N, C-alpha and C positions, 0 to 999 in steps of 0.2 A: 759827435750828432747831435741838432739840436733836435729835439722832441716836442718842440712848438706844434701846436695841428694846425694854427694860420689860417683856420673856417670864420667863415660869417655863419654864426646861428640863429636863427630868427626861435624865438621860445615863446610858444606859445602857455599861459594859462589856465585854467577854465575855473570856476568854481567849486571848487570839493574841498574838504579836510586837509589833503594830500597836497593843496597848494604850499603846504609850508615847503617842503623839500622844493619847491623850487629856488629857494631862497639856496641851498646849500650846491646844486645843482649850479644854479650859473657860478658862481664861487670857484667852484672848479672847471666850467667852462673856461672862464676869464683866467686862469692859474694857468691852464694845460695852452691857454694864448691864443683861445677862440676870442673874437668879436662876437659878445653876444646883446643883439635890439631882441627883450621881452615886450611883445604883445599879450596884455590879460582882457579877460571879459569883464562887464561892468561887475559881474557877481565874484569875483577871483577879490575883489578888495575887499570881500567881508573876512577871507584867510588869511590874506597878507597883504602887508603894503606895498604902493606903487614907491615908497620911499626906499624903503627896506632893499627890493630888484634895483632902484634906479642907482644908491649906490651900489651897491655890489657889481653889477651890469657896469659904472659908467655910462651909462646912458640913461637918457629921459626914456621912464616909459611910459607905453602909447598903449590907450584903451579904445579913445574915439574916432571916430571918422573923421568927425569936425574940429578944429581947434575951438572950444568954447572963450574966445578971449576979446568977440566980436570983428578978430581980422581978417577971416572970412579964409584961414587957413584950413588947410584940410592932410590928413594924413595917406599918405597917396600907399594904398596898397597895392597898387600892381609894382611898382618904384619897390615896396617892401619884400614883398615875392621874389621879384629877379637879380634881388641885392643879397639873397640869402644863400650858403651852399646846401645847409640843410636846414630843414623844419624840427622843431621835439615841439609837442602836445604834449606839458609834462602839470598837473596830471589830465589826462583825458576823460572828462565826466560822461557817464551814460548819454548826457545833454549834448554834448558836444560832438559827440561819437554819432547823436542819432541828427544831427542839424551836418553834419559834415557828409553823410552818409548819402543823405538825401537833397543837398545842394541850395539848403536853407541859407540866408546870408546876412541874418540881424546885428551883424558885430562889427569890428573891426579884425576879429580872430582869423572870422568866416571870411571874411571880404578878400585877408589876406591868401587862406587857403584856394580858396576858389579860384587866386590868380595865380598860384604858382606852377614854374613850367614844371612841366610832366618829368623830364629829368632829373629835376632835384629830388632826392629823397626826404623822403615825409617819414619820421616816429611817431606814434602814440604811448602815452604809458597808460594804462586803461585802472582808473581806481573808484571803483564803487565798492558799494556792497556786494556781499555774495550772490544773494539772490538777484540783484539786480546782473550780476552779472553773471547767470545764468539764466536770465531770461531769453524768450527767446528770439524775441524785439531786438535786444543788444546784440546778440548772436550775430543775430541777419546784418544789421547795420554793422559790426565788424569784418565781417565776410565781405560784403560789398566794398567796404574802402580798401580791404584785402587783395580781390581781384582788380584794383584798381593801382597795384604798386604799394599800398601802405603798408609800412610793416607796425610792428603793435613790439612794445616794450613790455614783458610780466604780462598780467600783475603778478607776484609773490602769496602767498600765503602770510598769514599775521592777523593781530590782534588790531581789528577794525577799530574807530572810534567811536560804533555802536555799543560795543563793548564785545561785541561776536569773537 
């Protein structure tokens, strides 16, 4: 029996220290038979390089709505959203979660999220410091997303980059 997943996974990577985990996740998804298209926020580049994720996914990593080569080309966020069988956002920072919950759209990842068909499952892996996680605003943002069908994975407890 073939155990390959054969899914089209849109992997959103936002800018937090846990972004390094997106590399391992990309490798595992590809190994399981998924097509993985990575969309990063600009700040995610500070934590993991697009080259790493492009190499592992075997696809170019997308960050900007417009291709910056003078061609006038753009990364069609609606097409990306309709292409995916599932969307994962790993890590989902407090900033990205807040922007999602409030319908803000100032980067390609958020444009894709807002364009996702309602029947496409969306999963967030929240990653933030404990006090940020406990904050009422962060929890309210997560609840708003959950009410709209977004599922969360974790977070797990463990040592944070802050040393806590």
